[in-house]
C-alpha positions in Angstrom: 132.4 57.1 97.5 135.3 56.8 99.9 133.0 57.1 102.9 130.7 54.3 101.9 130.8 50.5 101.7 128.6 48.3 99.7 126.6 45.7 101.6 125.7 42.5 99.7 123.2 39.9 100.8 122.9 36.7 98.8 120.3 34.0 99.5 119.0 30.7 98.2 115.5 29.5 99.2 114.6 25.9 99.9 113.6 25.4 96.2 117.0 26.6 94.9 115.9 30.1 93.6 118.6 32.7 94.2 118.7 36.4 95.0 121.3 39.1 95.6 120.7 42.5 97.0 123.2 45.4 97.4 122.9 48.6 99.4 125.4 51.3 100.2 126.1 52.1 103.9 128.0 55.0 105.4 131.4 54.0 106.7 131.7 55.5 110.2 133.0 54.4 113.7 129.5 53.8 115.0 127.4 52.8 112.0 123.6 53.0 112.1 121.4 50.4 110.7 121.1 49.7 107.0 118.3 47.9 105.2 118.7 45.6 102.3 115.7 44.5 100.2 115.9 41.1 98.6 114.4 41.4 95.0 111.5 39.3 93.9 112.2 36.2 91.9 111.1 36.3 88.2 109.4 33.0 88.4 108.8 31.2 85.1 105.7 29.2 84.5 106.7 25.7 85.4 104.8 24.1 82.5 105.3 26.4 79.5 102.8 25.7 76.7 105.4 25.1 74.0 104.1 24.4 70.5 105.2 25.5 67.1 108.1 28.0 67.0 108.0 30.9 67.6 106.6 30.1 71.1 105.6 32.4 74.0 107.5 32.3 77.3 105.6 33.2 80.4 107.3 34.6 83.5 106.5 36.8 86.5 107.7 40.4 85.6 109.3 41.0 89.0 110.9 44.3 88.1 107.6 46.0 87.7 108.1 49.5 86.3 111.6 49.8 87.7 114.7 50.0 85.6 116.5 46.8 84.7 116.7 43.8 82.4 115.5 40.2 82.3 117.6 37.4 80.9 115.6 34.3 79.7 118.0 31.4 79.2 116.6 28.7 77.0 118.2 25.2 76.7 117.3 22.4 74.3 117.6 18.6 74.8 120.0 18.0 71.9 122.8 15.4 72.4 125.0 18.4 73.2 122.5 20.9 74.7 122.6 24.4 73.3 121.6 27.6 75.1 120.0 30.8 73.9 120.0 33.9 76.1 117.3 36.4 75.3 117.7 39.8 77.0 114.5 41.8 77.6 114.4 45.4 79.0 112.1 45.7 82.0 109.8 48.1 80.0 109.3 45.4 77.3 108.9 42.6 79.7 106.2 44.2 81.8 103.5 41.8 80.6 105.4 38.7 81.6 104.9 37.2 78.1 107.7 37.1 75.6 107.1 35.8 72.0 110.4 34.6 70.7 111.5 36.3 67.5 111.5 34.5 64.2 115.1 34.0 62.9 116.4 33.0 59.5 117.9 29.5 59.3 121.6 30.1 58.2 121.7 26.8 56.2 118.5 27.2 54.2 118.0 30.9 54.3 114.3 30.4 55.3 112.6 32.2 58.2 111.4 31.3 61.6 114.2 28.9 62.5 115.1 28.8 66.2 118.8 28.6 67.2 117.9 25.5 69.3 116.7 22.0 68.4 113.1 22.0 67.4 110.8 19.3 65.8 109.9 15.8 66.8 111.1 14.9 70.3 112.6 18.4 70.9 112.1 20.0 74.3 113.3 23.2 75.8 113.6 24.6 79.3 113.7 28.2 80.4 115.2 30.0 83.4 114.7 33.7 84.2 117.0 36.3 85.8 116.1 39.8 86.8 118.6 42.6 87.1 117.4 45.6 89.2 119.2 48.7 88.2 119.5 52.1 90.0 117.4 55.1 89.1 118.6 56.8 86.0 119.7 53.5 84.2 119.0 53.7 80.5 117.8 50.6 78.7 119.8 51.5 75.6 123.4 52.5 75.0 125.0 50.6 77.9 127.5 47.8 78.2 126.2 44.4 79.5 129.1 44.4 82.0 127.3 47.3 83.7 124.5 45.0 84.7 126.7 42.9 87.0 128.7 45.9 88.2 125.9 48.3 89.0 122.9 46.1 89.8 121.1 46.8 93.1 119.6 43.4 92.9 119.7 40.2 91.0 117.4 37.2 91.2 117.2 33.8 89.3 114.3 31.4 89.1 114.4 27.6 88.9 114.6 26.0 85.5 111.1 25.2 84.1 109.9 21.7 83.2 110.8 20.7 79.6 108.2 21.8 77.0 107.9 20.6 73.4 108.9 22.9 70.5 108.0 21.9 67.0 
């Protein structure tokens, strides 16, 4: 609104994890105090189990029951690394365990092929982000640009250690 400003606080801890918090404040000649709550980091398990695709990813569901989304960014160790972003609504990520979906290999037409390098010598890493959204946010029927625009908080974990994926 015209009589409000948006306070933003961004921080990085000693490990390199990042967080952003936003809070509206009334714009007036003698402003009162405003509080800003830094969101929890959606920590990923440093040593993911890996295994045969599809694998489970384990992270701390920092959003709890609140509205928002997680983004789990996977990266392989190919010569030119590829990334895969998996978006998970807070309601579906409440357990902190995500089993990656089985996908059809576009070349062979067979199932359970990941979009990243897998097999002998293949390793992946994962990094988690949490987007805290305001009350009333709907997990369906929105534009992804709304996450960056309307988020009350954002937090990003460190990248996990590499784990094997066969």
